[in-house]
C-alpha positions in Angstrom: 0.0 0.0 0.0 1.3 3.5 -0.9 0.6 6.2 1.7 -0.4 9.6 0.2 -1.4 12.7 2.2 -4.2 14.9 1.0 -2.9 18.2 -0.3 -5.1 21.1 0.5 -5.0 24.9 0.0 -6.5 27.6 2.2 -6.9 31.4 2.1 -6.6 33.5 5.2 -8.2 36.8 4.5 -8.4 39.7 7.0 -10.3 42.9 6.4 -10.9 45.6 9.0 -10.0 43.2 11.8 -12.3 40.5 10.6 -11.5 37.1 9.0 -13.4 35.5 6.1 -14.7 32.0 7.1 -17.1 29.6 5.6 -19.7 27.6 7.5 -20.0 24.2 5.9 -22.1 21.0 6.4 -19.8 18.1 7.1 -20.2 14.5 8.3 -19.6 16.0 11.8 -22.3 18.7 11.5 -21.9 22.4 10.8 -18.3 23.5 11.1 -16.2 26.7 10.3 -13.1 26.8 8.1 -11.1 29.1 6.0 -12.0 29.0 2.3 -10.1 25.8 1.6 -10.1 22.6 -0.3 -8.2 19.9 -2.2 -5.7 20.7 -4.9 -6.9 19.6 -8.3 -4.8 17.7 -10.9 -2.6 19.9 -12.9 -3.5 23.0 -10.9 -0.8 25.2 -9.3 -1.0 25.6 -5.5 -1.6 29.3 -5.8 -4.4 28.9 -8.3 -6.0 26.3 -6.1 -6.3 28.8 -3.3 -7.8 31.4 -5.6 -10.3 28.9 -7.1 -11.4 27.4 -3.7 -12.0 30.9 -2.3 -14.1 31.9 -5.3 -16.1 28.6 -5.2 -16.7 28.7 -1.5 -17.3 32.5 -0.9 -17.9 34.3 -4.2 -14.8 36.5 -3.4 -11.8 36.9 -5.7 -8.8 36.1 -3.6 -5.5 37.9 -4.2 -2.7 35.9 -2.5 0.1 38.0 -1.1 2.2 35.6 0.8 2.6 31.9 1.8 1.4 31.9 5.4 2.7 28.5 6.1 2.7 24.8 5.2 0.9 22.7 7.8 0.9 18.9 8.5 -2.1 17.5 10.4 -3.4 14.0 10.9 -7.1 13.8 11.5 -7.7 10.9 13.9 -11.5 10.9 13.1 -10.8 10.4 9.4 -7.4 8.6 9.8 -6.2 11.0 7.1 -3.1 13.2 6.9 -3.4 16.6 5.4 -0.7 18.9 4.0 -2.2 22.4 3.9 -0.7 25.3 1.9 -2.1 28.4 3.5 -1.9 31.8 1.9 -2.6 35.3 3.3 -4.0 38.0 1.1 -6.9 40.2 0.2 -10.0 40.1 -1.9 -10.6 42.2 -4.9 -14.2 41.7 -5.6 -17.4 39.8 -4.7 -20.1 38.1 -6.6 -23.0 37.9 -4.0 -25.2 36.0 -6.5 -22.7 33.2 -7.2 -23.8 29.7 -6.3 -21.4 28.4 -3.6 -19.9 24.9 -3.5 -22.2 22.1 -2.3 -22.2 22.0 1.5 -21.3 25.6 2.0 -24.0 27.2 4.1 -22.5 30.7 4.1 -19.4 32.8 4.0 -19.1 35.6 6.5 -16.6 37.9 8.3 -15.8 37.2 12.0 -13.6 39.1 14.5 -10.9 37.3 16.4 -12.9 37.1 19.6 -15.8 35.4 17.8 -13.4 33.0 16.1 -11.7 32.1 19.4 -15.1 31.6 21.1 -16.2 29.0 18.5 -13.1 26.8 18.4 -15.3 23.9 19.3 -16.9 24.1 15.9 -13.8 24.6 13.8 -13.3 22.0 11.0 -9.7 21.4 12.3 -7.1 22.9 14.6 -5.6 24.4 11.4 -8.3 27.1 11.4 -7.0 28.8 14.6 -3.4 28.0 13.9 -3.5 29.8 10.6 -5.1 32.8 12.1 -2.6 32.9 15.0 0.2 32.7 12.4 -1.3 35.6 10.5 -1.7 37.7 13.6 2.0 36.9 14.4 3.0 38.3 11.0 4.2 35.1 9.5 4.6 34.6 5.8 7.0 34.0 3.0 7.1 35.3 -0.6 4.9 33.6 -3.1 7.9 32.9 -5.3 9.1 30.1 -2.9 6.6 28.0 -4.8 7.3 26.7 -8.2 4.8 25.1 -10.6 6.2 23.3 -13.6 3.5 22.4 -16.0 
C-alpha cells in the first residue's frame, strides 16, 4: 500500500479586523473553516487557493504571501493533510454566485468570535493559521514553483 497525504489549499483573508470564514455542512455537522479545499490535478498551488476561495465564498482572492505549510493528521478520518495556506486580500465579490455544495454561508468574523467558536472549527488548522497571520508570519509567493 502506498501512503499519500491529502494536499489542500487555504486562504486567510483579514479585512478591517475580521476574517473570512465559511460555515459548511460536514459529516460532523456544521463547522467553520477558512475557504479551503483539495488541490486539483494539474493545478498550481496558488491557483488552487484562488479557485477554492471563489467557489466557497464568491470572493476573488489575491494571494500576497505563503502563510505556512501545515501537516495535520485527523484521527477521526485517519487522514493526513498537508495544507498550503496563503494570506491575502479580496478584490471583488459576486454575491449572486452559487457556492460549493455543503457551504451554508461565507461571512466575516472578528478574532474574539473565532476564538469563542473553536469547538466548531473544522480542524485545529483554522485557529493555527489565524494565529500565524496575527504573528505576521509569511513567505514570498515565489518560494513555490509550478512546472507544467
